[in-house]
C-alpha positions in Angstrom: -21.4 10.9 0.5 -23.7 13.5 0.2 -23.0 16.7 -1.9 -22.6 19.8 1.2 -25.6 21.8 -0.4 -27.4 18.5 0.1 -26.4 18.3 3.4 -27.4 21.4 4.1 -31.0 20.7 2.7 -31.5 18.1 5.0 -30.3 20.4 8.5 -32.8 22.7 7.0 -30.9 25.5 5.5 -31.1 26.2 1.5 -34.5 25.5 1.6 -36.0 28.7 1.1 -37.6 28.6 4.8 -36.1 29.8 8.3 -35.8 27.3 11.0 -39.3 27.7 13.6 -38.5 30.7 15.5 -40.4 29.4 18.3 -37.8 26.8 19.3 -34.3 27.1 20.1 -33.6 23.6 20.7 -34.1 23.0 17.0 -32.3 26.1 15.9 -29.5 24.6 17.9 -29.7 21.2 16.5 -29.9 22.2 12.8 -26.3 24.4 13.9 -24.6 21.3 15.4 -25.2 19.4 12.4 -24.0 21.5 10.5 -21.2 22.4 11.9 -20.0 18.2 12.1 -21.4 17.6 8.3 -18.7 20.2 7.8 -16.4 18.5 9.7 -17.5 15.1 8.0 -17.0 16.7 4.4 -13.7 18.3 5.4 -12.1 14.8 5.9 -10.5 13.1 3.3 -10.7 9.4 2.2 -8.6 7.3 4.5 -7.9 5.3 2.0 -6.7 7.4 -2.2 -5.6 5.4 -5.4 -4.5 8.0 -7.7 -2.7 7.7 -11.5 0.6 10.0 -12.1 -0.1 12.4 -15.3 2.4 12.2 -18.3 5.5 11.6 -18.2 5.0 9.4 -15.2 1.9 7.4 -17.2 1.9 3.7 -15.4 2.8 5.2 -12.2 0.0 4.3 -9.9 -0.1 6.3 -6.2 -1.9 4.3 -3.6 -2.0 6.5 -0.1 -2.8 6.7 3.7 -5.0 9.5 4.5 -6.3 8.9 8.0 -4.8 10.9 10.0 -6.3 11.1 13.5 -5.1 7.6 13.9 -1.2 7.1 11.8 -3.2 5.3 9.7 -4.2 2.4 11.4 -6.3 0.2 9.9 -9.8 -0.7 10.7 -12.4 -2.4 8.8 -13.6 0.5 6.6 -9.7 1.1 5.1 -9.1 -2.7 4.9 -12.4 -2.9 2.6 -11.2 0.7 0.6 -7.7 -1.2 0.2 -9.6 -4.8 -1.8 -11.3 -2.1 -3.5 -8.1 -0.3 -5.1 -6.4 -3.5 -5.4 -9.3 -4.2 -7.5 -8.8 -1.3 -9.1 -5.1 -1.8 -10.3 -5.8 -5.5 -10.9 -8.4 -4.2 -13.6 -5.8 -1.6 -15.2 -4.0 -3.0 -18.0 -2.0 0.9 -18.2 -0.7 -0.1 -14.8 2.9 -1.0 -14.7 4.2 0.5 -11.4 2.4 1.1 -7.9 4.0 3.3 -4.9 2.8 3.3 -1.3 2.5 5.8 0.5 1.2 8.1 3.7 -0.5 11.9 3.5 0.3 11.9 7.3 4.0 13.5 8.3 5.5 10.7 10.6 3.3 8.3 10.0 3.2 5.3 7.2 1.0 3.0 8.9 0.6 2.4 13.0 -0.7 -1.4 12.6 -4.5 -2.3 13.5 -6.8 0.2 15.0 -6.6 -0.8 18.4 -9.8 1.1 19.4 -11.9 -1.0 17.3 -10.1 -4.2 17.7 -11.0 -3.7 21.2 -15.3 -3.5 20.8 -14.4 -7.3 18.7 -15.1 -10.3 20.0 -12.3 -12.7 20.0 -13.9 -14.4 16.4 -14.2 -11.2 15.3 -10.5 -10.6 16.1 -9.6 -13.4 14.0 -12.1 -12.7 11.2 -10.5 -9.3 11.3 -6.6 -11.2 11.1 -7.7 -13.6 7.9 -9.3 -10.2 6.3 -5.9 -8.3 6.4 -3.7 -11.5 5.5 -6.3 -11.9 2.6 -5.4 -8.5 1.3 -1.9 -8.2 2.0 -1.6 -11.4 -0.4 -3.7 -10.1 -3.0 -1.8 -6.9 -2.9 1.6 -9.0 -2.8 0.4 -11.0 -5.8 -0.1 -7.9 -8.1 1.8 -8.9 -11.4 3.5 -4.9 -11.3 6.1 -4.0 -8.9 4.9 -2.2 -5.7 7.0 0.0 -3.9 6.6 1.0 -0.3 7.6 4.7 0.6 7.6 5.0 4.4 9.0 8.0 6.2 8.0 7.6 10.1 6.2 4.6 11.8 5.4 1.4 10.0 4.5 -0.7 12.6 2.4 -3.9 12.9 0.2 -4.3 10.7 1.4 -1.0 8.9 5.0 -3.1 8.2 3.1 -6.3 6.9 1.4 -4.1 4.4 5.7 -2.6 3.4 6.2 -6.9 4.0 3.5 -7.5 0.5 5.4 -4.8 -1.4 8.4 -5.2 -4.0 10.5 -3.1 -2.8 11.0 -0.8 0.2 12.4 2.5 0.8 13.3 4.5 4.5 13.4 8.3 5.2 15.9 8.2 7.8 13.2 9.1 10.0 11.4 5.7 9.6 10.9 2.8 12.2 10.1 -0.6 11.8 9.0 -3.1 13.9 6.3 -6.1 14.5 5.0 -5.3 18.2 2.5 -7.9 18.3 4.2 -10.1 21.0 3.9 -7.2 23.5 0.3 -7.4 22.7 0.4 -11.9 23.5 -0.6 -12.2 20.3 1.9 -12.8 16.9 1.8 -10.8 13.9 -1.2 -12.4 12.1 -1.0 -10.8 8.5 1.6 -12.5 7.0 4.2 -11.0 9.0 6.1 -14.4 10.2 5.9 -15.3 7.3 7.1 -12.6 4.9 9.9 -11.2 7.4 12.3 -14.5 7.6 11.7 -14.7 3.6 13.1 -11.2 3.1 15.8 -11.1 5.7 16.3 -14.3 7.3 15.3 -17.0 9.7 17.2 -15.6 13.3 17.3 -12.3 11.9 13.1 -12.6 11.9 13.0 -14.4 15.1 14.8 -11.9 17.0 12.8 -9.1 15.7 9.3 -11.1 15.9 10.3 -12.1 19.4 11.2 -9.1 21.3 9.0 -6.6 19.6 11.7 -4.0 19.0 12.0 -1.2 16.7 14.5 -1.2 14.4 15.1 2.4 12.5 16.3 2.9 8.3 19.6 2.7 8.3 19.3 -1.2 10.2 16.3 -2.0 7.8 18.9 -1.5 4.9 21.9 -3.6 6.8 19.6 -6.3 7.3 17.9 -6.0 4.1 14.3 -5.1 5.3 14.3 -1.7 3.1 16.2 -1.2 -0.4 17.4 2.1 1.0 17.8 5.5 3.6 17.8 8.0 2.5 17.1 11.7 4.4 13.8 12.5 6.2 11.2 13.8 3.6 13.0 12.2 0.5 12.1 8.7 0.5 8.6 9.3 -2.2 11.2 11.1 -4.5 13.4 8.1 -4.2 10.5 5.8 -4.8 9.6 7.8 -7.7 12.9 7.7 -9.3 12.7 3.9 -9.4 9.5 3.6 -10.5 10.4 5.9 -13.9 13.3 3.7 -14.3 10.9 0.4 -13.9 8.2 2.3 -16.7 11.5 2.8 -19.4 11.5 -1.2 -19.4 9.3 -3.2 -21.2 6.3 -4.0 -19.3 5.4 -7.4 -20.0 9.2 -8.5 -19.6 8.5 -6.4 -15.8 5.4 -8.7 -15.2 7.2 -12.0 -16.2 10.3 -11.2 -13.9 8.6 -10.8 -11.0 6.4 -13.6 -11.2 9.6 -16.0 -11.8 11.3 -14.3 -8.7 8.1 -14.5 -6.9 7.7 -18.4 -7.7 10.6 -19.8 -8.1 11.4 -18.4 -4.3 7.8 -21.1 -3.3 8.7 -24.3 -5.5 11.1 -26.7 -3.6 14.5 -27.2 -5.4 16.8 -25.0 -7.8 15.7 -27.3 -10.7 12.0 -27.1 -10.7 12.7 -22.4 -9.9 14.9 -22.6 -13.4 11.7 -24.3 -14.7 9.7 -21.6 -13.5 12.1 -18.9 -15.2 11.9 -21.1 -18.3 8.2 -20.9 -18.3 8.4 -17.1 -17.7 10.8 -17.0 -20.4 9.0 -18.7 -23.1 5.8 -16.4 -22.6 8.0 -13.4 -23.9 9.4 -14.8 -26.9 6.6 -14.1 -29.5 6.0 -10.4 -27.7 6.3 -7.6 -30.3 7.7 -6.0 -27.5 10.8 -8.4 -28.0 11.0 -7.7 -31.4 10.6 -3.7 -30.6 13.6 -4.0 -28.4 16.1 -5.8 -30.9 14.9 -3.2 -33.6 15.4 -0.4 -31.4 18.9 -2.1 -31.1 20.0 -2.4 -34.2 18.0 1.1 -35.1 20.6 3.1 -32.1 16.7 4.3 -30.7 15.0 4.4 -27.4 12.8 1.6 -27.9 8.7 1.8 -28.3 6.9 -0.3 -25.9 3.0 -1.6 -25.9 2.8 -4.5 -23.8 2.1 -6.4 -26.2 
């Protein structure tokens, strides 16, 4: 994005010259351009990734900031999500990711239907496939991810939350997959992740009817981990993230891998074999030896991720 001075210079400002007095229309045009430039500059990035400072080092925050459409996901947002995922993957210091919204009353309203109306059928299919791939990449992150849900998490918004490991809801949260009401199905993982979380029968009910549930019901069915007073979901998620960062980072990564891969194989013997492979990878780490030494010395362990 151009800086403000650059935008002003383009429109004829800050050049050391005045606009031609003979043309009022040119002056009006410049004024309009200037106003629009300021409006563009004032808009926040729709996806923002930042690291929290000490003492919360290792916690990353991924925020959705598209208030005009309640964080609806368009092609631009999807691309920015993919870029953020790549940055998280490349960050060896990352331990936990919080996915939150800066928009009051909305986690994510789902796909941007205004943009979708302009797409051809093939373009809609491409969009759904790309979003499915994006959420799969997010789900595959080796570190824990926590969705902070205040307000509406609908359609693709809920599918984003389903790709997280944990979901923390404010009591004002509203969750649902309304796609069948638009004569389609959840196409970014909802038909597969929801039954794995809440069970097949419950998932079929929610998807067939497209009904929405509140945070309390979400906790009862296992869709959410916690329901807290409205406005307190972020603090609860941060508290959980802080607990996670105190544990051995390699152990956390292997625990996530063992659970995720074990759930996908057929039969308990195969699942236990996955667990054994993950356990074996931790036997010769410095962190495991540090944990034993700290226990013997009655002190807090200092993990290095090695």
